N, C-alpha and C positions, 0 to 999 in steps of 0.2 A: 389158690394159695393159702399154705395153714397160718390160721393166725391163735395164738395162745395170751389168755387172760390170767393175771394172776390175782388172788384174793385171798383176804384171810390173817393179812399184817396185823401189827397195831403194838400198841408198847403192855405189857407185863414184866411182872417181878421175876426176880431173878427166881428159879424153881416151877414158875409157873408153866403152865402149855400153850400152844398156839396148834393152830389146824388151817394149812397153807391149803389151797385150792388151784389149781390150774384146769383152766377150761379153755378146748379147742373148738376149730371150727374149720371147716376148708375140705381139700382133698385128701382121702387117704388117712384119716388121723388113727386110725386103729392098725398102719402099716410100721408104726414109729416106736420105738426107744423112746423113752422122756426120762429129763435128767430134772436138776434143781441145782441151781450155783447159788452162790451169795459173793456179797462185795460189800467189805468194810470200809469207812473211809479211810484213805491213804492206804490201803491193801492191795493185791491184787484179787482178782475172782478166783473163786475158790470151787470146784466141785462138790456137793454137797452128795447128793444120790442119785441113784437113776434106775429106773424099771425097764424090762423087757418088754416088747410088741405083748406078750401071751400074762405078762406081771409075773412067770415061776422063777425069774431072774432076778435079782438085785442087787446093789451094790454101794457102800456107804463109805464117806468116810471117818476117819480113825479119829476124828476130832466129837460125831455125832453119832460114834457105834453105840448103841444098847437105849438109846436117848431116842432116836427119829426113828420113823419108820414110812415108808413110802406105798403106797397101793394105788390102782387103779380101777377105774368103773368105765370100759369102753363104752358099753349102752348110754351112759352121760358123759360120753368123749372127755371125759375127767380124772385128773392125777393129784391125789392127796399127799402132803409132808405134814405128817403128826408129828409135833416136837414135844416131847416131855424134857421135865429136868432142864428149864431152859436156863442158861449164865449169860452174862454181861458180854461175853467173847464170842456169843452169838449174832448178837448186832449186825444187822447191816440189808444190801437190798437185796434180797431174795428172787431169782429169775427161774422161768420154766424155760424146757427146749425142747425142739423135735427133733433126736438123736437122724443123724442119715440112714440108719438101719433099724432093723428090727431088733438087734441086742443093742447091750452096753458096751460093745467096742470100744473102748479109751473113752469109755463114761465117764472120766473125770475131767477131760480136754476138752478145751470149747470147740475147739474146730472140725471136733466129732457130729456137732450140730449145727442144721440146716437153717432153723426156725429157732424166732426167740421171743417170749413176750416182756411187757415195759418195764415189769419189775413190783415188788411190795414190800416197803419197809416194815423191818421188826427191830424194835427195840425192846432191851431188857436191862431192867433199870430198876432200882428201888427209889 
C-alpha cells in the first residue's frame, strides 16, 4: 500500500517561501500522478496542484499560478511544492495525495485520488 508523508510546513511571513516535500513508499509509487491539496480552518479542501507520473504535465489552481511550482524526483520517491510570495490566504493544512492514474485527470478533485498523507501545517502571518 502506498504511504505518503508530508514535511516542510511551518510559520512564514507574507512574501516568504516554503518548500513542501511528499515522500512516498509502497507499491508502484512511480505509476501515479501526485497532487497537493490544502484546507484552511472553516473552509473546504482545495486542490492546489498536480503533476503527472512522468512530470511533463502539471496543473495549478488559479490562486497559486505563478507563485507555486510542483516537481517530482522519481528516483527519490519525492514530490515537491515550492511556494513563493506566500500570502495569509495560503494558510492551511497541506496534503499530498496519489492519483488513481498516471495523469492529472480531474486533478483538482479529491475523489480522483486513492491515497493521502497526514498533512503539514503552513501558516503565513506577520
